[in-house]
Steps between C-alpha positions, in 0.01 A plus 500: 500500500658208698866575576701199644741554780870403459629215721808697575371803656195725562535696167209413267582382157397731208357231301183270540693193399611282791875432502449127517290506173663343200436693173652420163693799361289494179160503680322836449333635816332828534662716779185472701487118504532356848682171540488298833761287669642195309282572192657382174448686174651349191607606145247639246270625779335843468294644793324832483433767756363457865510114483606327819672158509480316835762298681620180335302565183650373175457667161670372190482624141397575243242651711330860502319624805301828484418780747394462865510117528529341844692167495506346843755273675613183323306562177670354190449657160652449159662148537482256216179310453418163646454360151704225338456675163714783636848506330647814642297754286518874595136505591359782724286608783334839482324658798301817485434748778378504859479127542545321840683163518485349851742258656627205289323598180671342194473629150683307229613617165350387170630187322616616159686790344283818479240360730392681813332430842291819547356661812307818453419776751343522863494118560527338837670152508491367864752266648624191319327584173676340198481641152643254243653570152310701257227608754313822446337686789325820390401785738338517851512122547499359863656147546479359853749287672661176355347520153689326218472620144628254242654609177320731250222582749325832422315691772299800387444820685321513835481131543533374866652170559430319833785330689665153475382409149666401175436627150578265211736605217335706209207591704343848490321667786254764383483857620310554820481127562539370860635157583432340830782380705626141464315454174639304205527724200570287203298693231429862414293695759251731331512872571277648763422171661559330840672161459553249778561135571674182406402444237437864460178644378362846416264578801373852449588853376778674687252772603719665778784525260291641214371769725839587633621528141240762429258314274162654487176332604413471137828321426450260786134421404613416163767272628242333728300429184813352343569287804142360495527421128835325541468320825134479592299438188447149368635574151843367388801714567552538118145627468548746786822625358319581173232680685749686717656656186170687430386551853639861521772728355605582857891494508497254794258257345701508179818461676358187691383361165842550335678345791273193499532459121876515495526261792315238303669553163840663565830326435642317814182578697391261770125584480282650762422427867136380487211647692374388834326159519 
């Protein structure tokens, strides 16, 4: 555990909270939480065990942060959303366990009462990532530097987001998808696919990501069939989607079908990023 030295002598402090940190008396910090110099922690903030808060970080509430998170210098979490519809609601940020938030990451609260900006577990958000109001990031997601997520963006587990790109509001990024750096993401990115470009296009299966996630050769071969049906065959997308439903009862093929179906018919959906041209 990091123990900060006192400015007035050689005797170490008995707390991992730096004396220059400003912590609201109603904030709830587990005794093992470490807080660096000049960090600010506000009211209605709850931080669980073994989490570290770097110098100059700012955390406002209502915000809940789980176990073992690493919050680097100058990250800002839990401030009100950048949304003109916000009228002072007691919205929240909820963060799970073992996430890493690098320098200058910003995570805004949701817009309305009883709404949440939600971060799951084991995610890495690199420097200057912005997560806007009502965003959802599931588990094991990697987001590279300077990525901006607009409001209501939903990123499913094990997605990898390349650097310096923007994601439009209400867009969903499917599980195990990989987005190339500097792409323009204005519609839903299908699961298991590699997406890249401006305008962005589905380019191929994310084969490396699928293997790393433990999919079997049979699973991957079926997804290859699905890819060829959707993005290589000469039939219409509607016809391909109908055939995909009956292609296999494999869980990954069925999940791909369900994602594509909901993206084209669901409420507030923006449609799908098309295939390569």
